[in-house]
C-alpha positions in Angstrom: 44.4 -14.1 -50.6 45.7 -10.4 -49.3 42.7 -8.5 -47.7 42.8 -5.6 -46.6 40.8 -2.2 -45.4 41.4 1.3 -47.4 40.5 4.6 -47.9 40.6 5.8 -50.6 40.8 9.6 -49.3 41.0 11.3 -45.7 37.7 11.4 -44.8 36.4 8.3 -47.0 34.5 5.7 -45.4 36.8 2.0 -45.2 36.4 -0.2 -48.0 37.5 -4.1 -48.3 39.9 -4.9 -50.6 41.9 -7.0 -51.9 45.4 -7.5 -53.7 45.6 -9.4 -57.1 49.2 -10.5 -58.6 48.3 -8.8 -61.9 45.2 -6.6 -61.5 46.4 -5.1 -58.4 44.5 -3.6 -55.6 40.9 -4.5 -56.4 37.7 -2.9 -54.5 35.7 -5.7 -52.9 32.7 -2.1 -52.0 30.4 -3.3 -54.4 30.8 -7.5 -53.9 30.9 -7.1 -50.7 28.9 -4.2 -49.8 26.6 -6.4 -47.3 29.5 -6.8 -44.6 31.2 -3.9 -44.6 35.5 -3.2 -44.5 35.6 -6.7 -42.3 38.1 -9.3 -44.0 36.8 -11.9 -41.3 33.2 -11.2 -41.8 33.6 -11.9 -45.3 35.4 -14.2 -44.7 33.1 -15.9 -42.0 29.9 -15.6 -44.4 32.3 -16.9 -47.5 34.4 -19.3 -46.3 37.7 -18.9 -47.9 36.7 -20.7 -51.0 33.6 -18.2 -51.3 36.3 -15.5 -50.5 38.4 -16.2 -53.2 35.5 -16.7 -56.2 34.0 -13.8 -54.8 37.1 -11.5 -55.5 37.9 -13.4 -59.0 34.7 -12.0 -60.2 35.2 -9.1 -58.7 38.4 -9.0 -60.2 37.0 -10.4 -63.7 33.8 -7.4 -63.8 36.1 -4.4 -61.8 34.9 -1.1 -63.0 38.0 1.0 -64.1 37.1 2.9 -60.8 37.4 0.0 -58.5 40.8 -0.7 -59.3 43.8 1.0 -57.0 47.1 2.0 -56.8 48.5 1.4 -53.7 50.2 4.1 -53.7 47.3 5.7 -54.2 45.2 5.0 -51.2 45.2 5.0 -47.2 46.0 1.5 -45.4 44.2 1.1 -42.0 45.2 -2.1 -40.3 44.4 -5.1 -42.0 41.7 -6.0 -39.3 38.6 -4.3 -38.1 37.8 -5.3 -34.6 40.9 -6.5 -32.0 40.0 -6.3 -28.6 43.8 -7.0 -27.8 47.3 -7.0 -29.4 49.3 -10.4 -27.1 52.7 -9.8 -27.9 55.4 -12.4 -26.7 58.2 -11.5 -25.4 62.1 -12.8 -25.8 60.4 -15.4 -28.2 64.0 -15.8 -30.3 67.5 -16.5 -28.5 69.0 -14.1 -30.2 67.2 -11.5 -29.3 67.3 -12.5 -25.2 71.1 -13.0 -26.0 71.7 -8.9 -26.7 69.3 -8.2 -24.4 71.4 -9.9 -21.8 68.3 -12.1 -21.0 68.2 -15.7 -20.4 65.7 -17.5 -22.3 62.3 -18.1 -20.7 61.2 -21.2 -20.0 57.1 -20.5 -20.9 56.1 -18.0 -23.2 56.2 -14.4 -21.7 52.8 -12.5 -22.2 52.2 -8.2 -22.0 49.9 -6.3 -24.1 49.5 -3.7 -26.4 46.0 -1.2 -26.6 44.0 -1.8 -29.9 44.9 1.9 -30.0 48.2 1.3 -31.5 47.3 -0.3 -34.2 48.4 2.2 -37.2 48.1 0.9 -41.2 51.2 0.4 -43.9 52.2 3.9 -44.5 51.1 5.3 -41.5 53.2 8.0 -39.8 54.0 7.1 -36.1 54.3 10.5 -34.5 56.6 9.3 -30.4 55.4 11.1 -27.5 57.8 14.1 -26.7 58.9 11.9 -23.4 60.3 9.3 -25.3 63.9 10.1 -27.3 64.8 6.7 -27.6 62.4 4.1 -30.1 63.1 0.5 -31.4 62.1 -1.2 -34.4 61.1 -5.0 -33.7 59.8 -6.8 -36.8 57.1 -9.7 -36.1 55.2 -11.9 -37.1 51.4 -11.6 -36.3 49.0 -14.3 -36.3 44.9 -13.3 -36.5 42.7 -14.8 -34.8 38.8 -16.3 -37.1 36.9 -17.4 -34.2 36.6 -17.4 -31.0 38.5 -19.8 -28.7 39.3 -20.6 -25.3 41.4 -23.9 -24.0 43.1 -25.0 -27.2 45.1 -27.9 -28.0 48.0 -27.7 -29.8 47.2 -30.3 -32.3 44.1 -28.4 -32.9 45.5 -24.2 -33.4 45.2 -24.0 -36.9 41.3 -24.5 -36.5 41.4 -21.2 -34.7 43.8 -18.9 -37.1 42.3 -17.0 -39.8 45.6 -15.4 -41.2 48.8 -13.7 -40.6 50.8 -10.0 -40.9 53.3 -8.4 -40.4 53.5 -6.6 -36.8 56.4 -3.7 -36.0 56.5 -4.1 -32.5 58.0 -0.3 -31.1 59.6 0.1 -28.5 60.1 3.6 -26.3 63.5 1.9 -24.7 64.2 4.5 -22.5 61.4 4.3 -20.7 61.0 0.6 -20.7 64.9 0.9 -19.2 63.4 3.5 -15.9 60.5 1.0 -15.7 63.3 -1.8 -15.5 64.7 0.1 -13.2 62.1 0.7 -10.9 60.8 -2.9 -11.2 57.4 -1.6 -12.3 55.2 -2.5 -15.4 56.3 -1.5 -18.3 53.3 -1.6 -20.5 53.6 2.0 -21.0 56.5 2.5 -23.2 54.7 -0.5 -25.8 51.1 0.9 -26.0 52.0 4.5 -27.5 49.2 5.9 -30.5 51.3 3.9 -33.3 52.9 1.8 -31.7 52.1 -1.1 -33.9 51.7 -1.0 -37.0 50.3 -3.8 -38.9 49.7 -5.1 -42.4 50.0 -4.3 -44.9 46.9 -7.2 -45.7 45.8 -10.0 -43.8 46.8 -13.0 -45.5 44.4 -15.7 -45.4 45.7 -19.4 -43.5 46.1 -20.8 -46.8 47.8 -19.1 -48.8 50.5 -19.9 -46.0 51.0 -23.4 -45.3 54.4 -23.5 -43.1 54.4 -20.1 -41.0 57.2 -21.3 -39.0 59.2 -21.4 -41.7 59.3 -17.7 -43.2 62.2 -15.2 -43.6 62.0 -11.6 -41.7 63.6 -8.6 -42.3 63.8 -5.1 -41.2 65.5 -2.3 -43.5 66.4 1.5 -42.9 67.6 3.0 -46.2 68.7 0.1 -47.6 70.3 -1.2 -44.6 69.1 -4.4 -43.2 69.4 -4.1 -38.7 66.7 -7.2 -38.2 67.1 -10.5 -40.1 65.8 -14.1 -39.2 63.4 -16.9 -40.0 60.1 -17.7 -37.9 61.5 -21.0 -37.9 63.8 -19.7 -35.2 61.2 -18.9 -32.3 61.7 -20.0 -29.3 57.5 -21.4 -28.9 56.4 -22.0 -32.0 52.7 -21.2 -32.6 50.8 -24.0 -31.8 52.7 -23.9 -28.3 51.6 -20.0 -28.2 47.9 -20.5 -29.5 47.6 -23.2 -26.6 49.5 -21.6 -23.5 47.8 -17.6 -24.6 44.2 -19.7 -24.7 45.1 -21.7 -21.4 42.1 -19.2 -19.1 41.7 -16.4 -21.4 39.4 -16.3 -24.4 40.8 -15.0 -27.8 38.1 -13.3 -30.0 38.1 -12.7 -33.6 40.7 -10.4 -34.8 42.5 -10.0 -31.5 46.6 -10.2 -32.9 48.9 -12.4 -31.4 52.9 -10.9 -32.1 55.3 -13.6 -32.1 58.3 -11.9 -30.7 61.1 -10.3 -32.6 64.6 -11.6 -33.2 67.9 -9.7 -32.7 69.2 -6.1 -34.3 66.9 -4.1 -32.5 68.1 -0.2 -32.7 67.2 2.7 -32.4 64.6 4.6 -35.0 65.7 8.6 -36.1 63.7 11.6 -37.6 62.3 10.7 -41.2 63.7 7.1 -40.6 61.4 4.7 -43.4 61.1 1.1 -41.8 60.4 -1.4 -44.3 59.5 -4.5 -42.5 59.2 -7.6 -44.6 57.9 -11.2 -44.3 57.6 -14.3 -47.1 54.7 -14.1 -48.4 53.0 -11.2 -46.6 54.3 -7.7 -48.1 56.4 -5.4 -46.7 55.5 -3.1 -43.9 56.0 0.6 -44.3 55.7 3.3 -41.4 57.8 6.5 -41.5 58.7 8.5 -38.1 58.2 12.0 -37.3 60.3 12.9 -34.4 59.5 16.7 -35.1 56.2 16.9 -34.7 55.0 14.3 -31.7 51.3 13.2 -30.5 
């Protein structure tokens, strides 16, 4: 299942929708009216099989106003609640090498605030304090249940699904903080610096998240390309490490790391981050009108 959160126009309420290969985008605001625009609430109430049945029924009984064009809606991040975005640094050997850094012996964690999240097609407006922003395509894991101390062998029991995240970085500010030997979270956490989406793809539709191809292109040029099989620490290891003493909440996002090819974006660039089976997350950069 591909579950999304959309608005029909600015100011309209957020509603839950599902993408169907034949019908396109189907609104679930009528059949799922009692749970709001929360994909995790849908899965919690109906389970994966029940939610799939509800979506099939919604498609079969759809009215014309229930069938939406992706280009005509406003995408919100596909998680309605997120207490933290857990980001993994240097989790691809190629990225560590291009950065002149050693592969870490253990997962390296930093956080982005939920306010950094934005949806598919959302415009990225970096603050005026940065002039050098770089893209980082990553597989995102969405947690589906409150959990702590999860053994690697039980990792699937806490995952609701997967999506795409672009870990945008104000590299000029990050390097300054590196030189000063101070934390560099600010360079990662500006508003809009964690585009997420377009959909939450449920875990049953992604049997092996460790073998997905991911790319990032701008103007048809491939900037980044890798397989998730190239992670230094795979998803079971990341979940075991993250939950060792820290509680993950439903809707929390794990950004599993980026590969080589990070590069600056220019004003007007449209970044297309794609992962097998998850779709394409596209966002335009606007330096001319900073936040």
